[in-house]
N, C-alpha and C positions, 0 to 999 in steps of 0.2 A: 298231701294238696299243699302245694303253694302257698302261700299268703297271697293275699294280692299288696302292691308298690299302693300304700298312700299319702307319700310323701317323698318328697326328690329334693336331696341338699345339694343342692348349689353350692360351687365354690365361686364368690366374688371376690377377688382381690381387691385389698384395699388401696385408697390411693400411693403408701408406700411402697406396696408390693411389684406395685404397675411402675413407681419414679423406679425402683432396684434393678425392674427387670430391665426397663431402657437405659440404667445409664451403662449395664451386665455387655449386652446388646453394642452401642456405643463402642464402649473397652474392645470385645473381641471383631469389630468391623477399621477401628484402628492400631490392631494389634497383626486383621490378617493384610490390612493395607499402610504396614508402616512403614517403606520406601515412598510411595505416593501420600505418605501423608507430610513426611519427613523436609522432599521435596517443595515441597507445597508450603512450608512452615518456612523455607529459606528461601522461596520469591516472596512471600508474605513481609519477610524483614528486608529483604533488597529493596522493593515498592513501599516499605513502609521510611526503610532512611532515605533514598532519594523525593520524596513528598508526594507520591501516588499517591498511594492511598489516602492524604489529606487533602488533594485536590478532586477526587471521587466524591470523600466524604460531602465537602462544598459540597462540589456541582449538587451530588442526590438533595442535601438539605436548604438548598435556593434552586432546585430546578425550577420552578415557574418562573422566579427573576432570568435565568438564565436561557428559559425556552423563547422567552418574548426575544429576549438580544434574536437568540437566533433566528428566529421568523423574522425580526424590524429588516437585518444585513439578511435575511434569502430575498425577502422581497424589495431587497432594490434592482432596480428595471440592470445593474451591469449584471450584477451574480444571475439572469437567467442564460446570459450571453457565456461566463466564465462557465456554470453548468455543460451546457448546449459541449463548450469546445473542450473541454473535460472528457464529453463523453464520446467528442470526433477521437479526440488524441488517442481512450484507449480502442475503441475499435481501428482503427491504422494502428496503432502498434500489434492488435492480432492479425495483422492481415500481412505483416511485414515480416518475412524469414528471419528467423532472429541469427541466425549465421550472417544472413545479407547483412540486418542491422552490426552488428559486433561488428566485421569486418567497413563499414563507412562509419559508424563511429570510434574503431580506430583514425581509423583515414581522416579526421574531423577534428581528435584530439593529437594527433605527429604533426599538420598542417597549423594548428596553433600554434605548437611551437616553434618552426618554421616562422612564423608569419611574426614569431617573438626575438626571435633573433636577426629576420630580417627590419622589422622597426627599428631593433638596437646600434644595430649599424648605420643608420643613418645618408643610407645612397640615395642617389637622385634617381630616379626613375629617369631610362630614356628606349626608345626604341630597341637599339642596340642590345642592350640589357636585357628587353623583351624577345626578340629574335632568337639570341643564342640561349634563352631558357626555351624556351618554346619545345628546341632540339632535343633538351631532358626525356632521354624517355618514363622517368617520374612523374613528368609533368604532360608529357604525353598521355600517357595512362589515366591520369586525371582526367582530362580534357574528353579526351573521347568516352570517357565513364559519365562528366557531366552531361559532353551534351546524348546522352541516352537518359539521363532524367529526364533533359528540357524535351525530348521527341514523346517521355509515357508522359506530362504535363499536359503536353501540347494537343495530344490522343486523347484524352480525361476532358480538355477544355474544348475541346471540338464534337465529340460524345454528349456532355451536355448544352454545348451550342451559349458558351459561356466564355468570357473575354475578362479577364480581367485587366484593370487602367490603373 
């Protein structure tokens, strides 16, 4: 017959063994993810070179002071309007078709170039010049599209029974 077990021997690792095992686990993880670790180190090096890490460290060390300054800035009356306007602008951009917006922004950009050219010419404005410019196909296209923009704005103003003065 077998003997009864009276003592249970437990292997309790020492602090040194636990530390050695932890170091081995870390080294294995580093080796398994070598590419990611190297990219992270390169990123950290660049952030250090341009001073971002110092700035983050200073922010963390002075967190209470920075938070107080931020709260003071946010509590200013004009900040409410700024935040609300930013939210409205983001909402507006979400509603706009990106292709249409791109076309309009390209048109505005080219229009600003033409504007600069006209300012450099120092030409005197005249009704005769205005009449000849209106016959230009590009100007007619722009005017028709701007009228469409104005019609859409008018519809929204009527729906909301709002008039901007």
